[in-house]
C-alpha positions, 0 to 999 in steps of 0.5 A, spaced: 855 151 060 858 158 062 854 158 069 857 151 071 864 154 069 863 160 073 861 156 079 866 151 079 872 156 078 869 161 083 873 159 089 880 158 085 879 165 082 878 168 089 884 165 092 888 167 086 886 174 086 884 175 093 889 180 097 888 179 105 893 185 106 888 189 103 882 187 107 879 192 111 882 191 118 876 195 121 871 190 120 870 185 125 866 179 126 862 177 132 861 169 132 856 165 136 859 158 135 859 152 139 864 154 144 860 160 145 854 156 146 858 152 151 861 158 155 854 162 156 851 155 158 857 154 163 858 161 166 851 164 166 846 158 165 844 161 158 842 156 153 840 157 145 837 160 143 839 166 147 834 171 150 833 177 145 834 182 150 841 179 151 843 182 144 841 189 147 848 189 150 852 187 144 848 193 140 850 198 147 857 195 147 858 197 139 855 203 140 860 205 146 866 202 142 864 207 136 862 202 131 859 205 124 854 199 124 852 192 126 849 187 121 845 181 124 846 174 120 841 171 125 834 170 123 829 173 128 822 170 125 818 168 131 816 172 137 821 171 143 820 164 147 822 168 153 818 174 154 814 179 149 819 185 152 825 181 150 823 183 143 821 190 144 828 191 148 832 188 141 827 192 137 829 199 141 836 197 141 836 196 133 833 203 133 838 207 136 844 211 134 848 205 131 845 203 124 842 196 125 841 191 119 837 185 120 837 178 116 831 176 111 831 170 107 829 171 100 825 165 096 825 163 089 819 159 091 812 161 093 810 161 100 805 164 105 807 171 108 802 175 112 800 181 107 800 186 113 808 183 115 810 184 107 806 191 107 810 193 113 817 190 110 816 193 103 814 200 106 820 200 110 824 198 104 822 203 099 823 208 105 830 206 105 831 206 098 829 213 097 835 215 101 840 210 097 837 209 090 839 202 091 834 200 086 836 205 081 843 203 082 843 195 082 836 192 080 836 196 074 843 194 072 840 187 070 844 184 075 838 182 080 835 175 081 828 175 082 825 172 088 817 171 089 817 171 097 821 172 103 822 170 110 822 176 114 823 178 122 818 179 127 814 186 126 818 190 132 824 189 128 821 191 121 818 197 124 825 199 128 831 196 124 835 201 120 835 196 114 835 189 112 840 184 109 838 178 105 842 172 108 840 167 102 845 163 098 844 160 092 847 153 091 852 152 086 
């Protein structure tokens, strides 16, 4: 009963208490929408999905502009259709000076996950956690949901990204 009440009133409560004037003006979004897709196709003959190496220019630009970090809300789960080198270029850009976080999805249902890919991901997460004590601060608080599987990025990104963020959403 309380969970349903929580879900039904969440949007309303946010509108009541949110103060847009307190939003951090330093946080910027780079949105790839339909007009973006049409622009790149018309001006550069680049169609979706964009070649992976194109994101290197985004990382380079943001690095030069003084950005503090970049989080992709795109899943790069399969090797590039254009060229293997494109995956390497994106991975190398993700390992640069600018901290780059790539997307994963966390799953509540069991699905096949290559053991070597999971082990690589788990090792990277453990290394990152030791630096930030995330598990101790969040998972031990009892607030974490239990997941049994994940959809992970390509191995090159697992190896070189600064971190990973879940883009999973639980429907209410």
